[in-house]
C-alpha positions as CSV (number, residue, x, y, z in Angstrom):
1,M,-19.7,-118.0,-134.3
2,T,-20.9,-121.4,-135.3
3,N,-21.4,-124.3,-132.9
4,R,-18.2,-125.8,-134.3
5,Q,-16.0,-122.9,-133.4
6,T,-14.0,-122.2,-130.3
7,S,-14.5,-119.1,-128.2
8,E,-11.6,-117.5,-130.1
9,G,-13.4,-118.1,-133.4
10,R,-11.2,-121.0,-134.6
11,A,-12.7,-124.3,-135.7
12,P,-11.7,-127.1,-133.4
13,R,-8.8,-129.4,-134.4
14,L,-10.3,-132.1,-136.7
15,D,-9.3,-135.7,-136.1
16,P,-11.1,-139.0,-136.5
17,A,-12.6,-138.9,-133.0
18,T,-14.1,-135.4,-133.7
19,V,-15.6,-136.7,-137.0
20,I,-17.1,-139.7,-135.3
21,R,-18.6,-137.6,-132.5
22,A,-20.2,-135.3,-135.1
23,A,-21.5,-138.3,-137.0
24,L,-23.1,-139.8,-133.8
25,E,-24.7,-136.4,-133.1
26,L,-26.1,-136.4,-136.6
27,L,-27.3,-140.0,-136.2
28,D,-29.1,-139.1,-133.0
29,E,-30.8,-136.1,-134.5
30,K,-31.7,-137.4,-138.0
31,G,-31.3,-141.1,-138.0
32,L,-29.2,-143.6,-140.0
33,D,-30.8,-142.9,-143.4
34,A,-29.7,-139.2,-143.2
35,L,-26.1,-140.1,-142.4
36,S,-23.5,-139.4,-145.0
37,T,-19.9,-138.1,-145.1
38,R,-21.2,-134.9,-146.8
39,A,-23.8,-134.4,-144.0
40,V,-21.0,-134.8,-141.4
41,A,-18.8,-132.4,-143.3
42,D,-21.6,-129.8,-143.4
43,R,-22.1,-130.2,-139.6
44,L,-18.4,-129.7,-139.0
45,G,-18.2,-126.8,-141.4
46,V,-15.5,-128.4,-143.6
47,R,-15.2,-129.9,-147.0
48,M,-16.2,-133.5,-147.6
49,N,-12.7,-134.3,-148.6
50,T,-11.5,-133.2,-145.2
51,V,-13.8,-135.7,-143.5
52,L,-12.7,-138.4,-146.0
53,W,-9.1,-137.7,-145.1
54,H,-9.9,-138.9,-141.6
55,V,-12.4,-141.7,-142.2
56,K,-11.5,-142.7,-145.8
57,T,-15.0,-143.9,-146.8
58,K,-18.6,-143.9,-145.5
59,A,-18.3,-147.6,-144.7
60,R,-15.3,-147.0,-142.6
61,M,-17.0,-144.1,-140.8
62,L,-19.9,-146.4,-140.0
63,E,-17.5,-149.0,-138.6
64,L,-15.8,-146.4,-136.3
65,M,-19.2,-145.2,-135.2
66,A,-20.4,-148.7,-134.4
67,D,-17.2,-149.3,-132.4
68,A,-17.8,-146.0,-130.5
69,V,-21.3,-147.1,-129.6
70,I,-20.1,-150.4,-128.3
71,G,-17.4,-148.5,-126.3
72,E,-20.2,-147.0,-124.3
73,A,-20.8,-150.3,-122.7
74,P,-18.5,-150.2,-119.6
75,L,-16.4,-153.3,-118.8
76,D,-15.6,-152.5,-115.2
77,G,-17.4,-153.4,-112.0
78,L,-18.7,-156.7,-113.4
79,P,-20.1,-159.5,-111.2
80,A,-17.7,-162.3,-110.3
81,D,-20.1,-165.2,-111.1
82,W,-19.8,-166.1,-114.8
83,D,-23.6,-166.2,-115.5
84,E,-24.3,-162.9,-113.8
85,R,-21.3,-161.4,-115.6
86,V,-22.8,-162.6,-119.0
87,R,-26.2,-161.1,-118.1
88,E,-24.7,-157.8,-117.1
89,L,-22.5,-157.5,-120.2
90,A,-25.5,-158.3,-122.4
91,R,-27.6,-155.6,-120.6
92,R,-24.9,-153.0,-121.0
93,Y,-24.5,-153.9,-124.7
94,R,-28.2,-153.4,-125.2
95,R,-28.3,-150.1,-123.3
96,A,-25.4,-148.8,-125.4
97,L,-27.4,-149.6,-128.6
98,L,-30.6,-148.0,-127.2
99,A,-28.6,-144.8,-126.2
100,H,-28.4,-143.8,-129.9
101,R,-31.2,-143.5,-132.5
102,D,-30.9,-146.4,-134.9
103,G,-28.0,-147.7,-132.8
104,A,-28.8,-151.4,-133.4
105,A,-29.3,-150.8,-137.2
106,L,-25.9,-149.0,-137.3
107,V,-24.1,-151.9,-135.6
108,V,-25.9,-154.6,-137.6
109,G,-24.7,-153.0,-140.8
110,T,-21.0,-153.3,-139.9
111,Y,-18.5,-155.9,-139.1
112,A,-16.1,-153.8,-137.0
113,A,-13.0,-155.5,-135.7
114,E,-12.1,-152.4,-133.7
115,P,-10.8,-151.9,-130.2
116,H,-14.0,-151.4,-128.2
117,T,-15.9,-154.2,-130.1
118,L,-13.0,-156.6,-129.6
119,A,-12.7,-155.7,-125.9
120,F,-16.4,-156.3,-125.3
121,A,-16.2,-159.7,-127.2
122,E,-13.2,-160.6,-125.1
123,A,-15.0,-159.9,-121.9
124,L,-18.1,-161.9,-122.9
125,V,-16.1,-164.9,-124.2
126,T,-14.0,-164.9,-121.1
127,A,-17.1,-165.0,-118.9
128,L,-18.5,-168.0,-120.9
129,L,-15.1,-169.8,-120.7
130,D,-15.0,-169.2,-117.0
131,G,-18.4,-170.9,-116.9
132,G,-16.9,-174.1,-118.2
133,L,-18.1,-173.8,-121.8
134,D,-15.7,-175.3,-124.4
135,D,-14.2,-173.1,-127.1
136,R,-16.9,-173.6,-129.7
137,D,-19.8,-173.2,-127.4
138,A,-18.3,-170.0,-125.9
139,A,-17.8,-168.5,-129.3
140,W,-21.2,-169.5,-130.6
141,T,-23.0,-168.5,-127.4
142,T,-21.4,-165.1,-127.8
143,W,-22.8,-164.7,-131.3
144,T,-26.2,-165.9,-130.0
145,I,-26.3,-163.2,-127.3
146,I,-25.2,-160.5,-129.7
147,Y,-27.8,-161.5,-132.3
148,L,-30.5,-161.5,-129.6
149,A,-29.5,-158.0,-128.5
150,L,-29.2,-156.6,-132.0
151,G,-32.3,-158.1,-133.4
152,L,-34.6,-157.2,-130.5
153,T,-33.2,-153.7,-130.1
154,Q,-33.5,-153.1,-133.9
155,E,-37.1,-154.1,-133.7
156,E,-37.7,-151.9,-130.7
157,Q,-36.1,-148.8,-132.3
158,A,-38.0,-149.4,-135.6
159,A,-41.4,-150.1,-133.9
160,P,-44.2,-147.6,-134.7
161,P,-45.8,-145.7,-131.8
162,A,-48.7,-147.4,-130.2
163,P,-51.2,-148.6,-131.1
164,L,-49.5,-151.3,-133.1
165,N,-50.5,-152.3,-136.6
166,D,-53.1,-155.0,-136.3
167,G,-52.1,-156.8,-139.5
168,L,-50.9,-159.8,-137.7
169,A,-54.1,-160.2,-135.7
170,K,-56.1,-160.0,-138.9
171,A,-54.0,-162.5,-140.7
172,V,-54.0,-165.2,-138.0
173,S,-57.1,-167.4,-138.2
174,R,-58.4,-169.4,-135.2
175,T,-59.1,-172.4,-137.5
176,A,-56.1,-172.2,-139.8
177,H,-53.5,-171.2,-137.2
178,P,-54.8,-172.5,-133.9
179,A,-51.4,-172.5,-132.2
180,L,-50.5,-169.0,-133.4
181,H,-54.0,-167.7,-132.5
182,R,-53.5,-169.1,-128.9
183,V,-50.3,-167.2,-128.3
184,L,-51.1,-164.2,-130.5
185,H,-51.2,-161.6,-127.7
186,H,-47.6,-162.6,-126.8
187,L,-46.3,-162.4,-130.4
188,D,-47.2,-158.8,-130.7
189,A,-45.9,-157.8,-127.3
190,R,-44.2,-154.5,-126.8
191,S,-42.5,-155.7,-123.6
192,F,-39.0,-155.5,-125.1
193,D,-37.1,-155.6,-121.8
194,E,-39.0,-158.7,-120.6
195,R,-38.5,-160.4,-124.0
196,F,-34.8,-159.7,-123.8
197,E,-34.4,-161.0,-120.3
198,F,-36.4,-164.2,-121.3
199,G,-34.2,-164.8,-124.3
200,L,-31.0,-164.1,-122.4
201,S,-32.0,-166.5,-119.6
202,A,-32.8,-169.2,-122.1
203,I,-29.4,-168.8,-123.7
204,I,-27.5,-168.9,-120.4
205,V,-29.4,-171.9,-119.1
206,R,-28.6,-173.7,-122.3
207,A,-25.0,-172.7,-122.0
208,G,-24.9,-173.9,-118.4
209,D,-26.4,-177.3,-119.4
210,S,-23.7,-177.8,-122.0
211,T,-20.8,-177.6,-119.5
212,P,-19.3,-180.8,-118.2
């Protein structure tokens, strides 16, 4: 009996949600580069055309996977104050990305206008509007927060194990790059959580300063 069969020996009913769950399991085990509709079909023990019946294309499968990842960021139990709500939403978004191998790279590669993604964006924009931002600033601040989370998390998930490559330290000269040399130990920091909180705070302070 394979791991995709029921106790009675029958394969589980295949539907889009089952395909996406299998694809996310494969992502966690082997990474984004190993992901394909054929690999997902092999994992499910079905033909590739069966998988394509449910997800149509690999690009569509990736969109649905990205939306499922964002759906793991809960939208309940949020703080009442708008700025704390923004912080908590951003943290939950980042945790959802980190919960999956190459999670940030997966989401970066898609533009999913899907239910979970739209619900998260709705919650974030609402918090910013509640803070007094005008429509444009609320929309653009949402993008800025998302880009911060995606970019920093993608860097973290792609970072080699310590010790870091010292190429930057060798390239930066005390005489040619005095400012860079002065802050060099901060540029190569592995403190991803602290960097995320720093960037998030800077965005929220800027957003608060822009309100009437």
